[in-house]
KEPA-949601 format. One record per residue: residue in three letters; x, y, z of N, C-alpha, C in turn. Coordinates in steps of 0.05 Angstrom, whole numbers, padded with zeros to 5 digits, always signed. Layout:
alaXYZXYZXYZ...
//
This chain:
unk+00623+00342+00065+00599+00328+00096+00613+00305+00075unk+00625+00271+00100+00628+00246+00085+00608+00239+00076unk+00601+00232+00067+00567+00221+00056+00575+00191+00055unk+00596+00175+00066+00604+00158+00061+00588+00143+00094unk+00603+00167+00109+00597+00154+00143+00561+00165+00150unk+00556+00182+00135+00525+00187+00137+00506+00164+00128unk+00516+00158+00097+00505+00133+00093+00498+00111+00116unk+00522+00093+00118+00526+00080+00144+00515+00088+00165unk+00526+00113+00169+00487+00117+00196+00457+00113+00192unk+00455+00113+00165+00436+00117+00155+00428+00083+00155unk+00443+00072+00144+00448+00029+00154+00439+00028+00181unk+00458+00040+00201+00443+00032+00219+00420+00036+00235unk+00409+00056+00225+00383+00058+00240+00369+00051+00217unk+00365+00047+00206+00342+00028+00183+00348-00001+00199unk+00366-00013+00213+00364-00037+00228+00345-00036+00255unk+00345-00021+00267+00335-00017+00289+00295-00006+00287unk+00284-00031+00292+00252-00036+00282+00225-00028+00301unk+00244-00007+00328+00235+00007+00338+00225+00042+00327unk+00206+00052+00344+00216+00079+00330+00222+00084+00343unk+00231+00126+00345+00254+00122+00354+00253+00160+00357unk+00256+00162+00382+00246+00185+00391+00276+00203+00398unk+00273+00237+00381+00302+00248+00381+00288+00274+00392unk+00306+00280+00412+00296+00305+00433+00330+00325+00414unk+00314+00336+00391+00336+00360+00381+00348+00377+00390unk+00338+00395+00418+00341+00409+00433+00372+00406+00457unk+00378+00371+00454+00392+00353+00471+00409+00343+00458unk+00417+00333+00440+00434+00322+00413+00439+00334+00396unk+00467+00335+00382+00468+00344+00347+00451+00333+00335unk+00441+00346+00316+00425+00343+00308+00427+00326+00276unk+00418+00308+00255+00429+00290+00240+00421+00294+00218unk+00434+00294+00193+00420+00311+00177+00404+00285+00161unk+00410+00259+00153+00389+00244+00148+00379+00218+00161unk+00352+00224+00169+00345+00187+00178+00323+00183+00159unk+00319+00159+00169+00296+00146+00152+00307+00115+00141unk+00288+00107+00124+00319+00086+00097+00319+00096+00083unk+00352+00076+00081+00369+00086+00071+00373+00072+00038unk+00349+00075+00022+00343+00062-00003+00356+00088-00025unk+00368+00105-00013+00381+00120-00037+00405+00136-00021unk+00434+00129-00036+00457+00151-00027+00451+00173-00024unk+00464+00185+00011+00460+00215+00008+00468+00229-00014unk+00484+00229-00026+00499+00239-00050+00474+00252-00069unk+00452+00233-00075+00432+00237-00088+00410+00240-00081unk+00410+00245-00043+00389+00257-00037+00387+00301-00039unk+00420+00292-00042+00424+00325-00041+00411+00340-00068unk+00422+00317-00089+00412+00326-00121+00382+00334-00119unk+00372+00306-00109+00335+00305-00116+00321+00322-00095unk+00332+00339-00072+00320+00361-00062+00330+00390-00054unk+00339+00392-00091+00341+00416-00090+00328+00426-00093unk+00318+00458-00088+00292+00475-00085+00289+00483-00120unk+00266+00476-00117+00252+00479-00139+00237+00514-00139unk+00238+00526-00124+00237+00565-00129+00260+00562-00138unk+00266+00593-00143+00281+00598-00138+00286+00615-00117unk+00324+00617-00109+00344+00610-00082+00351+00646-00090unk+00346+00655-00060+00350+00685-00057+00381+00684-00044unk+00396+00702-00050+00420+00702-00033+00429+00722-00020unk+00436+00721+00003+00441+00757+00026+00474+00738+00031unk+00495+00759+00036+00510+00749+00046+00530+00771+00069unk+00534+00778+00082+00558+00811+00090+00577+00796+00113unk+00585+00817+00127+00607+00815+00150+00581+00802+00178unk+00604+00790+00190+00583+00784+00227+00575+00809+00241unk+00580+00834+00234+00575+00864+00243+00551+00864+00215unk+00544+00854+00190+00527+00874+00176+00494+00859+00187unk+00476+00881+00179+00450+00872+00174+00436+00868+00157unk+00432+00846+00147+00429+00833+00131+00385+00836+00116unk+00378+00840+00105+00352+00848+00096+00343+00820+00073unk+00324+00816+00096+00315+00788+00076+00290+00794+00069unk+00271+00796+00050+00255+00793+00026+00233+00779+00009unk+00212+00789+00002+00198+00771-00012+00184+00789-00026unk+00181+00785-00051+00154+00801-00070+00126+00785-00067unk+00124+00768-00063+00108+00747-00054+00109+00720-00034unk+00083+00718-00024+00091+00690-00006+00098+00681+00016unk+00116+00662+00028+00128+00662+00049+00149+00656+00052unk+00169+00672+00075+00191+00666+00068+00204+00646+00088unk+00211+00623+00066+00221+00601+00080+00255+00601+00085unk+00275+00590+00100+00300+00592+00105+00314+00574+00095unk+00325+00573+00073+00342+00535+00068+00371+00541+00081unk+00381+00555+00087+00413+00547+00088+00423+00580+00108unk+00435+00577+00126+00457+00598+00129+00472+00584+00152unk+00500+00602+00144+00529+00591+00151+00536+00616+00161unk+00557+00614+00177+00574+00636+00187+00600+00622+00184unk+00620+00632+00169+00651+00625+00161+00674+00647+00175unk+00686+00639+00196+00703+00647+00203+00726+00652+00188unk+00738+00676+00188+00758+00691+00174+00786+00697+00193unk+00782+00690+00212+00801+00693+00238+00814+00726+00241unk+00821+00738+00217+00819+00770+00231+00803+00785+00223unk+00801+00812+00221+00782+00836+00221+00790+00847+00197unk+00820+00841+00189+00841+00866+00165+00839+00851+00147unk+00824+00825+00144+00823+00804+00117+00798+00809+00098unk+00776+00823+00116+00747+00822+00111+00738+00856+00098unk+00729+00855+00080+00725+00873+00057+00687+00865+00051unk+00679+00878+00073+00648+00882+00078+00630+00909+00053unk+00637+00923+00050+00624+00935+00023+00625+00915-00005unk+00647+00896+00003+00656+00877-00030+00629+00858-00029unk+00630+00847-00007+00621+00817-00007+00584+00820+00001unk+00576+00844+00012+00548+00850+00024+00523+00849-00001unk+00505+00839-00001+00481+00840-00017+00466+00824+00006unk+00432+00832-00010+00411+00830+00009+00387+00822-00018unk+00379+00793-00010+00358+00777-00027+00362+00773-00055unk+00387+00768-00066+00400+00767-00089+00392+00754-00099unk+00384+00747-00130+00388+00716-00140+00408+00705-00168unk+00429+00696-00150+00447+00695-00160+00459+00668-00166unk+00435+00652-00167+00443+00615-00173+00461+00611-00155unk+00478+00611-00139+00486+00605-00118+00465+00581-00095unk+00478+00572-00085+00458+00542-00073+00473+00535-00042unk+00458+00528-00020+00468+00529+00004+00478+00512+00000unk+00513+00516+00009+00523+00487+00014+00546+00497+00039unk+00546+00472+00059+00558+00479+00086+00591+00462+00085unk+00619+00468+00083+00635+00468+00082+00652+00465+00103unk+00666+00441+00112+00686+00447+00134+00697+00464+00145unk+00693+00469+00171+00699+00492+00192+00674+00516+00190unk+00649+00504+00164+00623+00538+00177+00613+00532+00197unk+00599+00550+00216+00575+00535+00233+00556+00539+00220unk+00534+00516+00226+00502+00532+00214+00490+00545+00230unk+00474+00572+00227+00464+00580+00242+00434+00579+00223unk+00430+00561+00224+00397+00556+00206+00385+00552+00233unk+00393+00552+00267+00361+00566+00279+00363+00588+00285unk+00389+00598+00279+00386+00630+00286+00371+00642+00273unk+00368+00636+00238+00355+00647+00220+00319+00638+00225unk+00323+00614+00232+00298+00610+00234+00276+00625+00259unk+00296+00620+00282+00280+00643+00302+00278+00670+00294unk+00295+00679+00275+00287+00718+00276+00268+00715+00240unk+00270+00696+00225+00266+00708+00199+00240+00686+00183unk+00244+00656+00193+00230+00636+00185+00188+00655+00188unk+00180+00646+00160+00157+00645+00168+00146+00678+00163unk+00169+00696+00154+00158+00724+00146+00136+00727+00127unk+00115+00742+00119+00101+00751+00097+00120+00766+00069unk+00098+00773+00054+00117+00789+00030+00115+00816+00040unk+00091+00828+00063+00086+00851+00069+00114+00858+00086unk+00136+00842+00089+00151+00843+00118+00183+00833+00112unk+00187+00861+00108+00225+00848+00106+00233+00837+00140unk+00254+00817+00127+00269+00817+00154+00293+00827+00159unk+00303+00829+00175+00328+00844+00182+00348+00825+00210unk+00365+00814+00192+00380+00798+00209+00409+00809+00213unk+00421+00809+00241+00450+00808+00245+00460+00796+00268unk+00476+00784+00256+00491+00762+00275+00501+00771+00302unk+00502+00785+00314+00520+00795+00333+00481+00805+00358unk+00472+00811+00345+00453+00814+00360+00428+00794+00363unk+00422+00787+00342+00408+00765+00350+00420+00729+00356unk+00451+00732+00363+00459+00707+00375+00478+00712+00385unk+00476+00713+00413+00492+00719+00440+00518+00703+00430unk+00505+00676+00424+00543+00664+00416+00551+00664+00397unk+00550+00683+00378+00572+00687+00354+00587+00708+00370unk+00591+00726+00391+00604+00743+00395+00635+00728+00404unk+00633+00699+00412+00661+00686+00418+00673+00676+00387unk+00658+00686+00366+00665+00664+00341+00693+00685+00327unk+00685+00710+00333+00710+00722+00322+00690+00739+00300unk+00713+00745+00278+00703+00767+00256+00700+00741+00234unk+00677+00742+00219+00674+00734+00192+00657+00730+00165unk+00636+00721+00159+00629+00725+00134+00593+00706+00136unk+00565+00721+00142+00546+00701+00142+00541+00708+00121unk+00529+00686+00105+00512+00673+00084+00482+00663+00094unk+00468+00673+00070+00442+00658+00076+00423+00652+00060unk+00418+00631+00054+00385+00626+00034+00361+00628+00041unk+00348+00642+00023+00307+00633+00037+00304+00630+00012unk+00282+00622-00001+00261+00623-00012+00228+00630-00008unk+00219+00643-00035+00190+00655-00025+00171+00637-00036unk+00154+00626-00020+00138+00603-00031+00109+00621-00024unk+00097+00611-00041+00061+00615-00055+00048+00603-00033unk+00031+00625-00027+00009+00611-00012-00005+00580-00018unk-00011+00578-00039-00017+00562-00056-00008+00532-00050unk+00029+00529-00045+00038+00504-00032+00034+00503-00014unk+00022+00512+00009+00032+00511+00027+00012+00496+00042unk+00005+00473+00062-00016+00460+00069-00022+00457+00102unk-00040+00464+00108-00044+00470+00137-00058+00451+00148unk-00088+00444+00132-00109+00435+00147-00107+00407+00157unk-00112+00404+00173-00100+00365+00185-00121+00350+00166unk-00112+00318+00169-00121+00301+00151-00122+00300+00123unk-00103+00323+00111-00103+00331+00084-00086+00312+00070unk-00095+00302+00048-00075+00278+00039-00062+00295+00009unk-00035+00291+00007-00007+00314-00008-00007+00291-00021unk+00008+00302-00053+00027+00296-00062+00036+00299-00083unk+00064+00301-00103+00079+00318-00111+00104+00338-00099unk+00103+00359-00093+00123+00381-00079+00108+00389-00084unk+00100+00397-00039+00098+00421-00025+00105+00429+00001unk+00090+00447+00009+00097+00458+00038+00082+00439+00061unk+00083+00443+00074+00071+00424+00100+00075+00447+00136unk+00050+00454+00143+00065+00467+00168+00045+00475+00190unk+00045+00472+00218+00027+00479+00237+00007+00496+00232unk-00014+00498+00246-00020+00524+00234-00017+00555+00258unk-00024+00574+00250-00011+00598+00260+00026+00591+00258unk+00041+00584+00244+00066+00585+00238+00074+00610+00234unk+00098+00623+00245+00111+00618+00263+00107+00630+00291unk+00089+00644+00294+00074+00654+00316+00065+00636+00336unk+00058+00608+00340+00044+00593+00369+00029+00572+00349unk+00031+00553+00378+00010+00529+00360-00007+00516+00381unk-00027+00514+00386-00050+00510+00408-00043+00467+00417unk-00056+00471+00434-00048+00446+00461-00071+00427+00442unk-00062+00393+00458-00099+00378+00455-00097+00373+00429unk-00088+00374+00404-00086+00371+00381-00072+00341+00379unk-00090+00321+00361-00054+00309+00350-00084+00309+00318unk-00059+00328+00299-00068+00323+00272-00039+00308+00250unk-00053+00302+00231-00039+00275+00209-00044+00290+00188unk-00024+00282+00167-00029+00291+00135-00016+00269+00125unk-00023+00259+00104-00014+00229+00097+00013+00234+00056unk+00029+00233+00065+00046+00247+00035+00043+00202+00022unk+00029+00210-00011+00038+00183-00021+00049+00196-00051unk+00053+00173-00064+00065+00172-00089+00049+00151-00098unk+00073+00145-00110+00055+00118-00133+00071+00088-00102unk+00055+00071-00111+00056+00050-00096+00094+00044-00100unk+00103+00035-00077+00140+00030-00074+00154+00054-00074unk+00145+00078-00086+00167+00101-00094+00180+00109-00069unk+00185+00127-00074+00203+00139-00045+00187+00174-00043unk+00190+00174-00021+00178+00198-00005+00200+00207+00004unk+00208+00242+00005+00231+00258+00016+00219+00284+00035unk+00222+00272+00064+00210+00298+00080+00229+00311+00080unk+00234+00337+00081+00253+00366+00092+00250+00381+00116unk+00252+00368+00130+00239+00388+00160+00263+00417+00157unk+00247+00428+00163+00268+00460+00141+00263+00473+00171unk+00236+00481+00198+00243+00481+00225+00227+00468+00235unk+00225+00462+00265+00211+00455+00282+00222+00460+00313unk+00199+00473+00317+00197+00483+00353+00179+00487+00374unk+00181+00460+00392+00160+00452+00401+00167+00445+00433unk+00145+00448+00449+00143+00452+00479+00164+00428+00490unk+00176+00421+00517+00194+00414+00524+00174+00410+00556unk+00185+00383+00565+00178+00377+00590+00204+00370+00606unk+00221+00395+00615+00248+00392+00626+00267+00372+00607unk+00272+00348+00621+00295+00335+00598+00275+00310+00578unk+00253+00315+00583+00242+00293+00561+00225+00313+00537unk+00198+00301+00524+00188+00312+00503+00161+00319+00512unk+00150+00333+00511+00131+00342+00516+00102+00346+00495unk+00105+00356+00470+00105+00353+00435+00116+00332+00415unk+00116+00321+00400+00124+00307+00383+00117+00319+00352unk+00131+00309+00339+00128+00312+00307+00131+00274+00294unk+00120+00260+00285+00125+00236+00271+00116+00236+00241unk+00144+00224+00236+00143+00217+00219+00148+00190+00204unk+00129+00184+00199+00127+00151+00186+00119+00126+00201unk+00116+00141+00220+00106+00126+00251+00133+00112+00255unk+00156+00116+00259+00187+00104+00260+00195+00133+00276unk+00196+00154+00266+00222+00174+00275+00204+00201+00296unk+00206+00213+00318+00188+00232+00335+00203+00246+00348unk+00207+00277+00326+00221+00294+00326+00205+00310+00351unk+00235+00324+00368+00214+00358+00390+00236+00367+00395unk+00241+00378+00412+00249+00408+00430+00260+00422+00391unk+00275+00434+00399+00285+00457+00367+00307+00452+00349unk+00300+00456+00330+00318+00449+00303+00338+00467+00299unk+00368+00446+00304+00387+00466+00292+00396+00468+00265unk+00395+00444+00249+00400+00448+00224+00376+00432+00208unk+00375+00440+00186+00349+00415+00171+00352+00387+00165unk+00338+00371+00167+00333+00343+00167+00327+00332+00143unk+00332+00306+00130+00325+00293+00114+00317+00272+00123unk+00298+00273+00109+00279+00225+00124+00277+00219+00095unk+00279+00203+00101+00271+00183+00070+00252+00153+00074unk+00234+00150+00063+00214+00128+00071+00196+00116+00035unk+00194+00093+00034+00169+00088+00020+00147+00103+00024unk+00134+00102+00005+00107+00107+00007+00080+00103+00018unk+00055+00105+00027+00058+00137+00030+00076+00129+00062unk+00072+00164+00072+00092+00165+00088+00074+00189+00109unk+00059+00180+00133+00041+00191+00149+00056+00210+00163unk+00043+00231+00172+00058+00256+00188+00043+00264+00213unk+00054+00264+00234+00028+00278+00260+00040+00290+00274unk+00027+00311+00278+00038+00325+00311+00022+00321+00331unk+00024+00315+00348+00023+00315+00374+00020+00328+00397unk+00006+00343+00410+00017+00369+00436-00004+00357+00448unk+00003+00364+00468-00013+00358+00497-00028+00374+00502unk-00027+00381+00541-00039+00399+00545-00065+00396+00546unk-00091+00422+00544-00111+00415+00533-00112+00438+00505unk-00143+00434+00495-00149+00449+00459-00150+00479+00476unk-00149+00487+00504-00149+00528+00503-00125+00526+00514unk-00102+00514+00506-00080+00522+00512-00063+00534+00494unk-00043+00557+00496-00019+00571+00459-00004+00564+00481unk+00016+00547+00464+00044+00551+00459+00054+00574+00442unk+00077+00590+00459+00093+00599+00443+00118+00593+00437unk+00108+00579+00411+00140+00566+00407+00122+00565+00371unk+00144+00555+00361+00141+00564+00324+00122+00539+00313unk+00124+00516+00311+00102+00501+00313+00128+00488+00291unk+00118+00481+00269+00144+00463+00257+00129+00462+00218unk+00150+00468+00206+00146+00483+00178+00162+00454+00167unk+00158+00435+00147+00179+00421+00125+00159+00417+00101unk+00178+00411+00081+00173+00412+00054+00179+00381+00046unk+00157+00375+00028+00155+00336+00013+00156+00337-00011unk+00168+00305-00019+00169+00318-00045+00170+00285-00053unk+00156+00279-00063+00138+00252-00077+00161+00247-00105unk+00174+00215-00109+00183+00207-00122+00175+00188-00130unk+00158+00194-00163+00142+00169-00178+00157+00159-00210unk+00188+00169-00205+00188+00156-00236+00190+00134-00245unk+00175+00127-00275+00176+00102-00287+00194+00103-00303unk+00213+00089-00311+00240+00100-00335+00225+00075-00359unk+00229+00088-00380+00213+00071-00400+00249+00065-00409unk+00232+00033-00423+00255-00001-00400+00277-00014-00445unk+00259-00002-00458+00277-00001-00490+00276+00024-00516unk+00298+00016-00511+00302+00036-00543+00322+00028-00557unk+00324+00027-00594+00338+00012-00605+00363+00015-00600unk+00387+00023-00577+00405+00017-00582+00416+00008-00554unk+00399+00014-00539+00405+00011-00507+00377+00004-00498unk+00373-00022-00475+00357-00028-00448+00367-00025-00425unk+00350-00018-00411+00345-00018-00376+00355-00046-00371unk+00372-00039-00347+00378-00065-00336+00371-00054-00309unk+00373-00032-00298+00369-00033-00263+00349-00002-00266unk+00336-00005-00238+00322+00023-00233+00301+00014-00200unk+00311+00040-00186+00291+00041-00170+00280+00068-00167unk+00275+00073-00141+00252+00109-00139+00280+00126-00145unk+00295+00130-00147+00308+00160-00152+00336+00160-00180unk+00325+00134-00185+00354+00128-00213+00353+00101-00229unk+00356+00098-00257+00354+00087-00266+00385+00077-00283unk+00390+00055-00295+00416+00040-00314+00405+00039-00339unk+00418+00040-00352+00415+00042-00379+00441+00025-00389unk+00438+00007-00415+00473-00014-00429+00457-00018-00448unk+00487-00004-00465+00482-00005-00499+00483-00028-00504unk+00479-00037-00527+00480-00068-00535+00509-00065-00538unk+00512-00102-00539+00550-00104-00544+00566-00098-00563unk+00589-00069-00555+00601-00070-00577+00592-00040-00573unk+00573-00033-00574+00569-00005-00575+00568+00021-00551unk+00581+00038-00556+00571+00057-00528+00560+00080-00526unk+00551+00097-00511+00541+00124-00511+00553+00141-00521unk+00542+00155-00532+00552+00173-00560+00564+00194-00528unk+00557+00207-00507+00562+00229-00491+00581+00223-00481unk+00590+00207-00466+00607+00188-00448+00626+00169-00462unk+00618+00156-00478+00635+00135-00496+00641+00114-00476unk+00616+00112-00459+00618+00087-00440+00600+00061-00442unk+00593+00039-00430+00577+00032-00440+00546+00031-00415unk+00553+00039-00402+00521+00039-00384+00518+00063-00376unk+00502+00078-00371+00497+00101-00363+00467+00106-00340unk+00484+00116-00327+00456+00124-00298+00443+00149-00300unk+00419+00145-00299+00414+00178-00295+00388+00182-00273unk+00384+00200-00265+00358+00211-00239+00347+00220-00250unk+00330+00213-00225+00295+00222-00223+00290+00249-00214unk+00281+00266-00233+00284+00298-00235+00255+00302-00243unk+00245+00310-00224+00211+00322-00228+00194+00307-00232unk+00202+00282-00229+00177+00264-00234+00186+00246-00260unk+00205+00257-00268+00221+00231-00301+00236+00234-00295unk+00244+00201-00311+00275+00205-00313+00287+00215-00347unk+00315+00224-00345+00325+00237-00368+00338+00216-00376unk+00327+00208-00403+00343+00187-00419+00375+00195-00435unk+00392+00178-00424+00416+00188-00443+00410+00188-00472unk+00431+00197-00477+00441+00194-00507+00439+00166-00519unk+00432+00166-00548+00436+00146-00562+00466+00122-00556unk+00460+00106-00568+00491+00082-00574+00502+00093-00599unk+00529+00097-00594+00538+00091-00633+00558+00062-00623unk+00575+00054-00642+00592+00032-00646+00615+00035-00626unk+00626+00026-00624+00657+00028-00612+00671+00042-00632unk+00689+00058-00630+00698+00076-00640+00682+00094-00659unk+00664+00098-00656+00653+00117-00677+00626+00103-00700unk+00609+00116-00714+00586+00112-00727+00607+00106-00761unk+00609+00089-00766+00613+00090-00802+00592+00096-00809unk+00599+00109-00833+00579+00105-00854+00551+00082-00856unk+00525+00083-00862+00516+00064-00869+00509+00034-00841unk+00528+00043-00822+00524+00032-00804+00494+00025-00789unk+00487-00007-00792+00462-00008-00778+00447-00002-00757unk+00431+00001-00746+00424-00006-00715+00411-00020-00706unk+00432-00029-00687+00430-00057-00670+00399-00065-00659unk+00397-00090-00655+00380-00103-00646+00387-00109-00604unk+00355-00093-00603+00371-00095-00570+00366-00124-00556unk+00386-00126-00541+00379-00159-00524+00417-00166-00535unk+00421-00188-00532+00447-00198-00530+00448-00211-00552unk+00474-00196-00570+00485-00201-00598+00511-00195-00605unk+00531-00216-00607+00548-00220-00619+00551-00224-00645unk+00577-00201-00652+00576-00197-00682+00613-00202-00679unk+00625-00214-00710+00655-00211-00707+00665-00189-00708unk+00685-00189-00693+00698-00164-00681+00695-00145-00662unk+00668-00160-00637+00658-00145-00617+00668-00153-00599unk+00683-00134-00580+00700-00137-00544+00676-00156-00537unk+00679-00162-00510+00680-00184-00494+00667-00163-00474unk+00640-00159-00458+00631-00149-00438+00626-00164-00416unk+00642-00167-00393+00636-00184-00380+00615-00179-00365unk+00601-00146-00354+00589-00138-00344+00555-00141-00358unk+00554-00149-00386+00530-00156-00410+00521-00187-00393unk+00541-00207-00397+00553-00226-00401+00538-00236-00365unk+00550-00223-00356+00532-00234-00333+00511-00222-00319unk+00497-00205-00327+00469-00200-00327+00446-00211-00353unk+00453-00223-00367+00440-00231-00395+00438-00254-00401unk+00461-00274-00397+00471-00289-00395+00470-00320-00362unk+00496-00303-00354+00497-00314-00339+00480-00318-00307unk+00473-00297-00301+00460-00296-00278+00426-00297-00279unk+00414-00305-00317+00389-00323-00312+00398-00342-00313unk+00419-00354-00333+00427-00386-00322+00431-00397-00291unk+00440-00392-00272+00439-00390-00251+00408-00387-00236unk+00395-00377-00242+00374-00365-00236+00343-00398-00242unk+00344-00401-00271+00339-00425-00280+00352-00446-00271unk+00374-00449-00269+00381-00472-00257+00371-00489-00223unk+00367-00456-00201+00370-00465-00182+00338-00468-00168unk+00322-00454-00195+00296-00466-00194+00286-00494-00213unk+00305-00497-00229+00288-00519-00241+00294-00549-00205unk+00329-00542-00196+00329-00561-00176+00308-00567-00145unk+00292-00532-00143+00279-00526-00123+00261-00545-00132unk+00250-00544-00157+00224-00563-00161+00219-00585-00168unk+00258-00599-00167+00263-00634-00170+00262-00636-00144unk+00270-00612-00125+00270-00618-00093+00243-00623-00084unk+00222-00603-00094+00195-00608-00088+00186-00636-00089unk+00183-00643-00113+00171-00661-00129+00188-00691-00113unk+00205-00688-00109+00216-00713-00090+00199-00719-00067unk+00204-00698-00056+00198-00698-00021+00160-00710-00029unk+00149-00693-00055+00113-00697-00046+00116-00729-00041unk+00140-00738-00074+00132-00771-00080+00135-00789-00055unk+00164-00775-00039+00174-00801-00020+00138-00790+00009unk+00128-00773+00011+00110-00761+00030+00090-00779+00025unk+00077-00770+00002+00060-00802-00014+00059-00832-00005unk+00080-00835-00014+00098-00871-00008+00089-00872+00021unk+00096-00855+00028+00090-00853+00074+00073-00855+00067unk+00051-00844+00053+00015-00844+00076+00010-00864+00059unk+00019-00874+00041+00005-00905+00032+00015-00925+00044unk+00044-00929+00062+00055-00949+00060+00034-00945+00097unk+00039-00928+00108+00024-00923+00138-00005-00939+00138unk-00026-00920+00115-00045-00937+00111-00050-00975+00100unk-00022-00983+00096-00029-01011+00094-00020-01033+00125unk-00006-01017+00132-00003-01019+00162-00014-01019+00177unk-00031-01001+00176-00059-00994+00190-00085-01020+00182unk-00087-01022+00156-00108-01040+00154-00100-01065+00157unk-00067-01070+00164-00072-01103+00175-00058-01105+00202unk-00062-01087+00222-00061-01092+00252-00098-01092+00253unk-00114-01072+00238-00150-01078+00240-00142-01112+00236unk-00137-01127+00215-00145-01143+00206-00133-01161+00227unk-00125-01167+00235-00104-01188+00260-00122-01180+00286unk-00132-01173+00285-00143-01161+00306-00177-01163+00317unk-00186-01171+00297-00200-01187+00286-00212-01220+00287unk-00181-01227+00284-00178-01263+00274-00179-01260+00294unk-00164-01257+00311-00157-01265+00343-00178-01265+00351unk-00194-01243+00362-00222-01237+00373-00240-01268+00364unk-00243-01275+00339-00258-01290+00332-00240-01312+00346unk-00217-01324+00341-00206-01358+00347-00210-01363+00377unk-00211-01335+00398-00217-01336+00427-00248-01337+00429unk-00259-01327+00415-00285-01332+00420-00301-01371+00414unk-00283-01380+00400-00285-01411+00380-00273-01421+00404unk-00263-01416+00429-00252-01430+00438-00252-01439+00468unk-00271-01415+00469-00286-01418+00495-00317-01433+00485unk-00322-01438+00453-00351-01451+00451-00351-01485+00457
//
C-alpha cells in the first residue's frame, strides 16, 4: 500500500467541514478516514490485534475450516493471490486450518481482498459451530479469477470484550456490534455508544463488518462515526477511522420497530490511546509528543545506546510509551564517565547539534522576541487610544463652553 498517497487522501478528507455519507456498495472502500493526526503506517502498528490470530490457508478449491474454542469468530482479513497456472500449486503443502503460526494479515500488490466474502460466510460464528469456507462455492465471481491461494486470518473474541447495549460508554480496547449480529437487526432505532479516552487523546475505530439496508441508490440505514462520517451498504474491506476523544457511534435504522432487516448489521473494534510519556531522564529529555508517539533527545554530545543516534521516537502501545535505552557519550562511555545534566550544556570537544540548538536556543529566543514585540505594540496602541480619548474629551468641553458664552452675549444684546 502506498502510505503517502493514503496520507494525502486523509488530509483532503479532513479539510471538508461537512459530514460525509459513504455508500460502501457503490464505491471502492477507503482504508483510512477521519482526522489525519497520525501517519497510516503508525495506524497499522497501533491497531495490531491484541488477541491470538488464527491463520488458515489453501488453494482456491480447498474447503477451509475456521473454528474457535471459545468466544465469537471475527474475520481480521482474507486474500486471494492468483498463481496464474494450476501446475504451480501444491495444495497439500500449504493447506492449514485455524492455526496459530504468528503470521499477520497483509495485503500485497496484486492480491484480491475477499474480506466481504468471509464476513458473509463466517463472521459472528460462535465457538459451538465451525465455519467452512470454499471460495468457488461462496463467491461466484471467483470462477473468473483462475487458480490461486486463499488465506484467512481470524480471531476468537471473548464475549466479555463485546458490547451491544445502547447508550453505553466504553474506553480502552474492545468491540461494539449491533444486537443480533450477524443474523439481523431491528428497524426504527437510534442507538448510540460513546468511546472515550483522556482529553485530546486519539480514538481508533476499526470497522470490521457492515451490512445495512439500502433504498435504491441511496442509504436507508446508516452507521455514523464521530458525527462526521456516515457509512451504509455493505463493507468490502475493513476501514480504520481516527478522531480525537470522545467519539460517538450511532446506528440509525429506518421503518418501524416491528420490522426486521435480514442484514448482518455491524461489528467494529475500538482502541483508545491515552499515553502520557515521561518527560525527564538523567541522560535525555522529551522534545515532542502527541497521541501516538514521543520523541526524546540525548544531552549534547551523547547518543542512544541502541541506535547511536541523538534522537529516538517511540510509539504508544497498549496505553504505555516504551522509553528508549540510556544515552552514552559519542564514541562510547569511558571509565568513570559522569552522567550529564539534562538540558543544554556544551563541554569542550562537544560536536555542534543543529537540531538541539534550534529547539533549545533559537526557537525559544524567537518566540520570546515575538512576544516582547507584540506586548510593546499593544502598550503603544493602548497609550495612543488613551491620548485620543483625552483629546476628544477636551475638544468636547471647549465646544460646550463656547456655546454657553454665545448664548449669554446674545441675550444681553436684546436687553
